[in-house]
One Martini backbone bead per residue (centre of mass of N, CA, C, O) as a GRO file, in nm:
protein
  363
    1MET     BB    1 -14.030  -4.476 -17.717
    2LYS     BB    2 -14.223  -4.494 -17.401
    3LYS     BB    3 -14.361  -4.712 -17.163
    4VAL     BB    4 -14.613  -4.621 -16.910
    5ASN     BB    5 -14.710  -4.740 -16.587
    6VAL     BB    6 -14.990  -4.650 -16.378
    7ASN     BB    7 -15.093  -4.730 -16.085
    8ALA     BB    8 -15.252  -4.765 -15.820
    9TYR     BB    9 -15.138  -4.527 -15.599
   10GLN     BB   10 -15.012  -4.351 -15.833
   11ILE     BB   11 -14.748  -4.129 -15.963
   12ALA     BB   12 -14.623  -3.926 -16.243
   13LEU     BB   13 -14.329  -3.758 -16.337
   14VAL     BB   14 -14.251  -3.533 -16.607
   15PHE     BB   15 -13.949  -3.518 -16.800
   16LYS     BB   16 -13.732  -3.274 -16.986
   17SER     BB   17 -13.424  -3.242 -16.949
   18GLY     BB   18 -13.495  -3.193 -16.626
   19VAL     BB   19 -13.787  -3.081 -16.690
   20TYR     BB   20 -14.079  -3.006 -16.582
   21GLN     BB   21 -14.413  -3.087 -16.706
   22ASN     BB   22 -14.589  -3.329 -16.562
   23PHE     BB   23 -14.858  -3.544 -16.470
   24LEU     BB   24 -14.953  -3.890 -16.383
   25ASN     BB   25 -15.201  -4.102 -16.361
   26GLU     BB   26 -15.371  -4.359 -16.390
   27GLY     BB   27 -15.206  -4.566 -16.642
   28THR     BB   28 -15.125  -4.560 -17.000
   29TYR     BB   29 -14.807  -4.449 -17.149
   30TRP     BB   30 -14.647  -4.248 -17.413
   31LEU     BB   31 -14.311  -4.153 -17.453
   32TRP     BB   32 -14.116  -3.872 -17.601
   33ASN     BB   33 -13.833  -3.770 -17.483
   34LYS     BB   34 -13.898  -3.879 -17.191
   35GLN     BB   35 -13.945  -3.883 -16.833
   36ALA     BB   36 -14.045  -4.107 -16.559
   37LYS     BB   37 -14.160  -4.066 -16.215
   38ILE     BB   38 -14.255  -4.293 -15.965
   39TYR     BB   39 -14.514  -4.271 -15.702
   40ASP     BB   40 -14.617  -4.329 -15.388
   41ARG     BB   41 -14.906  -4.222 -15.215
   42THR     BB   42 -14.839  -4.371 -14.920
   43VAL     BB   43 -14.592  -4.182 -14.919
   44PRO     BB   44 -14.374  -3.959 -14.888
   45PHE     BB   45 -14.264  -3.678 -15.066
   46VAL     BB   46 -13.964  -3.662 -15.270
   47ALA     BB   47 -13.816  -3.420 -15.422
   48PRO     BB   48 -13.612  -3.403 -15.721
   49VAL     BB   49 -13.665  -3.102 -15.686
   50GLU     BB   50 -13.761  -2.807 -15.637
   51LEU     BB   51 -14.068  -2.763 -15.490
   52ASN     BB   52 -14.151  -2.484 -15.606
   53ILE     BB   53 -14.154  -2.579 -15.901
   54LEU     BB   54 -14.390  -2.787 -15.873
   55LEU     BB   55 -14.599  -2.583 -15.741
   56GLN     BB   56 -14.664  -2.422 -16.011
   57ASP     BB   57 -14.844  -2.664 -16.031
   58GLU     BB   58 -15.168  -2.671 -15.936
   59SER     BB   59 -15.240  -2.973 -15.982
   60LEU     BB   60 -15.014  -3.078 -15.806
   61ALA     BB   61 -15.072  -2.912 -15.546
   62ASN     BB   62 -15.354  -3.056 -15.504
   63GLU     BB   63 -15.202  -3.345 -15.440
   64LEU     BB   64 -15.074  -3.184 -15.185
   65ASP     BB   65 -14.932  -3.182 -14.862
   66VAL     BB   66 -14.795  -2.894 -14.717
   67VAL     BB   67 -14.527  -2.870 -14.466
   68GLU     BB   68 -14.422  -2.598 -14.254
   69VAL     BB   69 -14.138  -2.591 -14.028
   70LYS     BB   70 -14.035  -2.402 -13.793
   71ASP     BB   71 -13.863  -2.264 -13.570
   72GLN     BB   72 -13.969  -2.388 -13.269
   73GLU     BB   73 -14.103  -2.647 -13.412
   74ILE     BB   74 -14.370  -2.892 -13.428
   75VAL     BB   75 -14.509  -3.181 -13.605
   76LEU     BB   76 -14.784  -3.384 -13.596
   77HIS     BB   77 -14.818  -3.690 -13.763
   78PHE     BB   78 -15.128  -3.829 -13.896
   79GLU     BB   79 -15.248  -4.158 -13.975
   80ASN     BB   80 -15.549  -4.240 -13.935
   81GLY     BB   81 -15.509  -4.133 -13.623
   82VAL     BB   82 -15.194  -4.210 -13.628
   83LEU     BB   83 -14.888  -4.171 -13.507
   84LYS     BB   84 -14.606  -4.137 -13.718
   85GLN     BB   85 -14.468  -3.838 -13.677
   86VAL     BB   86 -14.199  -3.594 -13.621
   87LEU     BB   87 -14.165  -3.270 -13.725
   88ASN     BB   88 -13.917  -3.067 -13.813
   89THR     BB   89 -13.737  -2.854 -13.952
   90GLY     BB   90 -13.920  -2.775 -14.253
   91ARG     BB   91 -14.018  -2.944 -14.561
   92TYR     BB   92 -14.324  -3.110 -14.648
   93ALA     BB   93 -14.470  -3.391 -14.847
   94PHE     BB   94 -14.802  -3.521 -14.914
   95TRP     BB   95 -15.014  -3.736 -15.037
   96LYS     BB   96 -15.322  -3.758 -15.169
   97SER     BB   97 -15.523  -4.024 -15.031
   98ALA     BB   98 -15.654  -4.291 -14.862
   99LEU     BB   99 -15.487  -4.138 -14.662
  100LYS     BB  100 -15.527  -3.961 -14.351
  101ASN     BB  101 -15.402  -3.653 -14.297
  102GLU     BB  102 -15.261  -3.505 -13.992
  103PHE     BB  103 -15.187  -3.179 -13.832
  104VAL     BB  104 -14.988  -3.080 -13.537
  105ARG     BB  105 -14.908  -2.782 -13.394
  106ALA     BB  106 -14.600  -2.681 -13.207
  107ASP     BB  107 -14.469  -2.447 -12.967
  108ILE     BB  108 -14.139  -2.490 -12.817
  109SER     BB  109 -14.065  -2.195 -12.710
  110LYS     BB  110 -14.252  -2.275 -12.500
  111VAL     BB  111 -14.358  -2.434 -12.200
  112SER     BB  112 -14.637  -2.482 -12.261
  113ILE     BB  113 -14.900  -2.703 -12.335
  114SER     BB  114 -15.134  -2.770 -12.536
  115ASP     BB  115 -15.462  -2.892 -12.541
  116ALA     BB  116 -15.451  -3.018 -12.838
  117ILE     BB  117 -15.268  -3.217 -12.690
  118ASP     BB  118 -15.257  -3.521 -12.601
  119ARG     BB  119 -15.136  -3.644 -12.307
  120SER     BB  120 -15.070  -3.942 -12.406
  121LEU     BB  121 -14.846  -3.836 -12.620
  122LEU     BB  122 -14.607  -3.749 -12.421
  123SER     BB  123 -14.505  -4.067 -12.386
  124HIS     BB  124 -14.421  -4.100 -12.658
  125ARG     BB  125 -14.142  -4.186 -12.837
  126LEU     BB  126 -14.167  -3.933 -13.039
  127VAL     BB  127 -14.227  -3.694 -12.806
  128PHE     BB  128 -14.050  -3.730 -12.543
  129PRO     BB  129 -13.781  -3.565 -12.632
  130PHE     BB  130 -13.959  -3.275 -12.609
  131VAL     BB  131 -14.009  -3.361 -12.304
  132ARG     BB  132 -14.064  -3.254 -11.961
  133SER     BB  133 -14.086  -3.434 -11.658
  134TYR     BB  134 -14.285  -3.417 -11.338
  135THR     BB  135 -14.310  -3.574 -11.021
  136ILE     BB  136 -14.562  -3.550 -10.764
  137GLU     BB  137 -14.613  -3.679 -10.485
  138ASN     BB  138 -14.851  -3.736 -10.235
  139PHE     BB  139 -14.607  -3.650 -10.010
  140GLU     BB  140 -14.580  -3.380 -10.187
  141ASN     BB  141 -14.430  -3.063 -10.255
  142ALA     BB  142 -14.398  -2.770 -10.484
  143VAL     BB  143 -14.181  -2.547 -10.655
  144LEU     BB  144 -14.195  -2.302 -10.924
  145PHE     BB  145 -13.944  -2.229 -11.180
  146ILE     BB  146 -13.937  -1.986 -11.450
  147ASP     BB  147 -13.680  -1.826 -11.555
  148GLY     BB  148 -13.640  -1.747 -11.229
  149LYS     BB  149 -13.946  -1.758 -11.164
  150TYR     BB  150 -14.211  -1.754 -10.954
  151GLU     BB  151 -14.517  -1.948 -10.990
  152GLY     BB  152 -14.563  -2.177 -10.760
  153VAL     BB  153 -14.756  -2.438 -10.639
  154LEU     BB  154 -14.726  -2.797 -10.642
  155GLN     BB  155 -14.926  -3.052 -10.667
  156PRO     BB  156 -14.993  -3.360 -10.693
  157GLY     BB  157 -14.838  -3.489 -10.986
  158VAL     BB  158 -14.815  -3.453 -11.340
  159TYR     BB  159 -14.565  -3.265 -11.531
  160ASN     BB  160 -14.553  -3.079 -11.851
  161TRP     BB  161 -14.289  -2.965 -12.076
  162TRP     BB  162 -14.115  -2.813 -12.287
  163LYS     BB  163 -13.798  -2.864 -12.451
  164ASN     BB  164 -13.574  -2.601 -12.377
  165ALA     BB  165 -13.395  -2.299 -12.281
  166ILE     BB  166 -13.588  -2.292 -12.057
  167PRO     BB  167 -13.575  -2.284 -11.722
  168ILE     BB  168 -13.650  -2.547 -11.479
  169ILE     BB  169 -13.761  -2.547 -11.129
  170VAL     BB  170 -13.805  -2.809 -10.883
  171GLY     BB  171 -13.910  -2.791 -10.544
  172LYS     BB  172 -13.908  -3.031 -10.301
  173VAL     BB  173 -14.134  -3.157 -10.028
  174ASP     BB  174 -14.179  -3.336  -9.749
  175LYS     BB  175 -14.485  -3.398  -9.563
  176ARG     BB  176 -14.377  -3.579  -9.372
  177GLN     BB  177 -14.247  -3.714  -9.103
  178LEU     BB  178 -13.943  -3.607  -8.960
  179GLN     BB  179 -13.587  -3.669  -8.891
  180LEU     BB  180 -13.346  -3.541  -8.652
  181GLU     BB  181 -12.998  -3.563  -8.596
  182ILE     BB  182 -12.831  -3.491  -8.269
  183ASN     BB  183 -12.492  -3.558  -8.260
  184GLY     BB  184 -12.209  -3.506  -8.074
  185GLN     BB  185 -12.255  -3.308  -7.821
  186GLU     BB  186 -12.026  -3.087  -7.670
  187ILE     BB  187 -12.082  -2.991  -7.325
  188LEU     BB  188 -12.091  -2.748  -7.076
  189THR     BB  189 -12.142  -2.702  -6.772
  190LYS     BB  190 -12.154  -2.487  -6.508
  191ASP     BB  191 -11.922  -2.693  -6.362
  192LYS     BB  192 -11.739  -2.810  -6.617
  193ALA     BB  193 -11.882  -3.043  -6.741
  194ASN     BB  194 -11.818  -3.291  -6.995
  195LEU     BB  195 -12.057  -3.351  -7.243
  196ARG     BB  196 -12.226  -3.610  -7.436
  197ILE     BB  197 -12.487  -3.556  -7.687
  198ASN     BB  198 -12.777  -3.738  -7.782
  199ALA     BB  199 -13.029  -3.660  -8.033
  200TRP     BB  200 -13.377  -3.577  -8.129
  201ALA     BB  201 -13.607  -3.474  -8.403
  202GLN     BB  202 -13.945  -3.383  -8.495
  203TYR     BB  203 -14.093  -3.294  -8.823
  204LYS     BB  204 -14.287  -3.054  -9.027
  205VAL     BB  205 -14.386  -2.935  -9.333
  206MET     BB  206 -14.618  -2.650  -9.379
  207ASP     BB  207 -14.443  -2.421  -9.538
  208ILE     BB  208 -14.294  -2.405  -9.839
  209GLU     BB  209 -14.229  -2.108  -9.894
  210LYS     BB  210 -14.072  -2.063  -9.634
  211ALA     BB  211 -13.862  -2.299  -9.665
  212LEU     BB  212 -13.757  -2.213  -9.972
  213LEU     BB  213 -13.779  -1.891 -10.007
  214GLN     BB  214 -13.689  -1.773  -9.705
  215ASN     BB  215 -13.498  -2.034  -9.688
  216LYS     BB  216 -13.174  -2.172  -9.656
  217GLU     BB  217 -13.155  -2.471  -9.566
  218TYR     BB  218 -13.365  -2.553  -9.327
  219GLU     BB  219 -13.240  -2.801  -9.194
  220LYS     BB  220 -12.981  -2.665  -9.093
  221GLN     BB  221 -13.120  -2.447  -8.916
  222LEU     BB  222 -13.272  -2.644  -8.738
  223TYR     BB  223 -13.022  -2.770  -8.615
  224ILE     BB  224 -12.897  -2.512  -8.490
  225VAL     BB  225 -13.138  -2.446  -8.306
  226PHE     BB  226 -13.113  -2.706  -8.130
  227GLN     BB  227 -12.820  -2.681  -8.052
  228LEU     BB  228 -12.843  -2.411  -7.898
  229ALA     BB  229 -13.064  -2.491  -7.700
  230LEU     BB  230 -12.905  -2.724  -7.565
  231ARG     BB  231 -12.665  -2.555  -7.474
  232GLU     BB  232 -12.820  -2.345  -7.297
  233TYR     BB  233 -12.940  -2.537  -7.095
  234ILE     BB  234 -12.687  -2.689  -6.988
  235ALA     BB  235 -12.524  -2.422  -6.905
  236ALA     BB  236 -12.742  -2.356  -6.657
  237PHE     BB  237 -12.624  -2.623  -6.524
  238SER     BB  238 -12.541  -2.851  -6.324
  239PHE     BB  239 -12.483  -3.183  -6.317
  240ASP     BB  240 -12.691  -3.249  -6.084
  241GLU     BB  241 -12.923  -3.075  -6.193
  242LEU     BB  242 -12.943  -3.220  -6.470
  243LEU     BB  243 -13.025  -3.497  -6.361
  244GLU     BB  244 -13.287  -3.393  -6.223
  245LYS     BB  245 -13.391  -3.239  -6.515
  246ARG     BB  246 -13.423  -3.445  -6.746
  247ASP     BB  247 -13.732  -3.464  -6.789
  248ASN     BB  248 -13.745  -3.134  -6.871
  249MET     BB  249 -13.569  -3.090  -7.121
  250SER     BB  250 -13.733  -3.149  -7.374
  251ALA     BB  251 -13.970  -2.947  -7.331
  252SER     BB  252 -13.797  -2.691  -7.312
  253ILE     BB  253 -13.665  -2.702  -7.591
  254LEU     BB  254 -13.920  -2.727  -7.761
  255GLU     BB  255 -14.035  -2.448  -7.673
  256SER     BB  256 -13.781  -2.263  -7.773
  257VAL     BB  257 -13.812  -2.365  -8.092
  258LYS     BB  258 -14.095  -2.335  -8.212
  259ASP     BB  259 -14.099  -2.043  -8.331
  260LYS     BB  260 -13.849  -2.065  -8.514
  261ALA     BB  261 -13.967  -2.288  -8.693
  262LEU     BB  262 -14.227  -2.138  -8.798
  263ALA     BB  263 -14.051  -1.923  -8.962
  264MET     BB  264 -13.965  -2.184  -9.158
  265GLY     BB  265 -14.229  -2.379  -9.194
  266VAL     BB  266 -14.204  -2.550  -8.913
  267GLU     BB  267 -14.310  -2.832  -8.724
  268VAL     BB  268 -14.262  -2.932  -8.398
  269ILE     BB  269 -14.309  -3.238  -8.236
  270GLY     BB  270 -14.024  -3.361  -8.126
  271PHE     BB  271 -13.800  -3.433  -7.834
  272GLY     BB  272 -13.480  -3.607  -7.750
  273ILE     BB  273 -13.277  -3.791  -7.529
  274ARG     BB  274 -13.055  -4.054  -7.571
  275ASP     BB  275 -12.772  -3.942  -7.463
  276ILE     BB  276 -12.535  -3.936  -7.171
  277ILE     BB  277 -12.191  -3.876  -7.186
  278LEU     BB  278 -11.921  -3.941  -6.994
  279PRO     BB  279 -11.634  -3.904  -6.879
  280GLY     BB  280 -11.408  -4.118  -6.742
  281ASP     BB  281 -11.358  -3.977  -6.465
  282VAL     BB  282 -11.656  -3.923  -6.395
  283LYS     BB  283 -11.752  -4.211  -6.412
  284GLU     BB  284 -11.570  -4.319  -6.182
  285ILE     BB  285 -11.689  -4.132  -5.962
  286MET     BB  286 -11.986  -4.230  -5.995
  287ASN     BB  287 -11.925  -4.522  -5.914
  288GLN     BB  288 -11.815  -4.464  -5.629
  289VAL     BB  289 -12.067  -4.329  -5.524
  290LEU     BB  290 -12.255  -4.569  -5.567
  291ILE     BB  291 -12.100  -4.767  -5.386
  292ALA     BB  292 -12.116  -4.598  -5.129
  293GLU     BB  293 -12.430  -4.589  -5.111
  294LYS     BB  294 -12.466  -4.903  -5.099
  295LYS     BB  295 -12.301  -4.950  -4.841
  296ALA     BB  296 -12.473  -4.770  -4.659
  297GLN     BB  297 -12.731  -4.921  -4.699
  298ALA     BB  298 -12.630  -5.191  -4.589
  299ASN     BB  299 -12.553  -5.101  -4.302
  300THR     BB  300 -12.829  -5.002  -4.221
  301ILE     BB  301 -12.968  -5.279  -4.255
  302MET     BB  302 -12.782  -5.437  -4.053
  303ARG     BB  303 -12.847  -5.260  -3.798
  304ARG     BB  304 -13.151  -5.301  -3.799
  305GLU     BB  305 -13.132  -5.616  -3.762
  306GLU     BB  306 -12.966  -5.622  -3.500
  307THR     BB  307 -13.163  -5.470  -3.334
  308ALA     BB  308 -13.398  -5.663  -3.358
  309SER     BB  309 -13.257  -5.910  -3.250
  310THR     BB  310 -13.191  -5.795  -2.969
  311ARG     BB  311 -13.480  -5.738  -2.890
  312SER     BB  312 -13.572  -6.035  -2.909
  313LEU     BB  313 -13.383  -6.143  -2.685
  314LEU     BB  314 -13.481  -5.973  -2.462
  315ASN     BB  315 -13.776  -6.071  -2.452
  316THR     BB  316 -13.703  -6.371  -2.403
  317ALA     BB  317 -13.547  -6.326  -2.133
  318LYS     BB  318 -13.797  -6.216  -1.977
  319LEU     BB  319 -13.975  -6.471  -2.007
  320MET     BB  320 -13.784  -6.676  -1.880
  321GLU     BB  321 -13.759  -6.541  -1.600
  322GLU     BB  322 -14.078  -6.564  -1.542
  323ASN     BB  323 -14.047  -6.865  -1.675
  324ALA     BB  324 -13.940  -7.182  -1.614
  325MET     BB  325 -14.066  -7.359  -1.833
  326LEU     BB  326 -13.950  -7.196  -2.072
  327TRP     BB  327 -13.658  -7.240  -1.997
  328LYS     BB  328 -13.665  -7.558  -2.030
  329LEU     BB  329 -13.761  -7.563  -2.327
  330LYS     BB  330 -13.510  -7.410  -2.433
  331GLU     BB  331 -13.305  -7.605  -2.335
  332MET     BB  332 -13.412  -7.856  -2.495
  333GLU     BB  333 -13.375  -7.731  -2.773
  334TYR     BB  334 -13.071  -7.711  -2.765
  335VAL     BB  335 -13.011  -8.006  -2.712
  336SER     BB  336 -13.146  -8.111  -2.968
  337ALA     BB  337 -12.961  -7.959  -3.161
  338ILE     BB  338 -12.701  -8.097  -3.067
  339ALA     BB  339 -12.786  -8.399  -3.106
  340GLU     BB  340 -12.815  -8.380  -3.423
  341LYS     BB  341 -12.489  -8.335  -3.452
  342ILE     BB  342 -12.454  -8.627  -3.310
  343SER     BB  343 -12.329  -8.950  -3.393
  344SER     BB  344 -12.125  -8.998  -3.140
  345ILE     BB  345 -12.030  -9.146  -2.802
  346ASN     BB  346 -11.742  -9.127  -2.589
  347VAL     BB  347 -11.667  -9.287  -2.276
  348ASN     BB  348 -11.477  -9.152  -2.001
  349GLY     BB  349 -11.483  -9.234  -1.688
  350ASN     BB  350 -11.628  -9.108  -1.401
  351GLY     BB  351 -11.960  -8.997  -1.400
  352VAL     BB  352 -12.058  -8.933  -1.700
  353LEU     BB  353 -12.345  -9.052  -1.712
  354GLU     BB  354 -12.466  -8.867  -1.501
  355GLN     BB  355 -12.418  -8.609  -1.641
  356LEU     BB  356 -12.588  -8.666  -1.903
  357LYS     BB  357 -12.847  -8.708  -1.761
  358GLN     BB  358 -12.861  -8.418  -1.651
  359VAL     BB  359 -12.872  -8.284  -1.932
  360PHE     BB  360 -13.117  -8.449  -2.075
  361VAL     BB  361 -13.322  -8.491  -1.813
  362GLY     BB  362 -13.258  -8.397  -1.534
  363LYS     BB  363 -13.373  -8.358  -1.201
   0.00000   0.00000   0.00000
């Protein structure tokens, strides 16, 4: 005979020769030729034998919460309102005790998540492995494909779906103003001058469905549209004409591209030429032309100044001819200018003093 003590929040299963007999609640018992296995009611029950055999005892079945989780299902187990664990495929048993057990079943064979599951639980460390999450930023839009089918446009926000074999594709587009670099374009002008052009373009995606669904790699297509428009414009003019029309180039190319860009769901905002690079021989010729032009301008200015100076001398001579006093004043001005540059005078010979007197004083 064997004494068995079953404490509070415990239960004992009685077996005889390995065969289940009955269960015992709290108390003290004497068993003859039988064995007892004691279980804590506050932890999940792990059956020592096939669970179906134990459940044939209706009294014992009433003491248990039995949860069966099918394939493509999960069950969220809450204990006193707190998520305790996530149950995968299988059968589970929990004792009915002071702890309140709750179970929320979810079908993960589908993509959408039921509203019965609190959204805050989806980021829980126990649930997160079963969830795939996508974030659409405030400056983005996105298109959604589920199992290869187009479902619609996603606005900014956080989206969650069950993780399963069904493929989900989210195509994002930046709604902000974007810039496209069009560099290193080698183009021949109408007169066969080889130019290297660096340009830029600014645009915004206005219709995400056109950009992603109706066009493949719309950014590459937009690049090609600008490239062809640039080449077409430059090839229509000679090099000299192109330099004269450079200010109109950006507006003309922008206008020719606008409609084609709208067909791709893109609005073109701006376009500009950053650099026009000339070949080495053309650059040398341009420098020579520039130097020649500057020399010609310098010669013109010099001739104009010489003519003005000559005219001024002629006017002065006419005045001096008509006015003897003006002639004498001019003479004294020259003598004074000469005297300022003489530091000393050495006199030799006869009559030199008289001659100097006549020069500086006059008759």
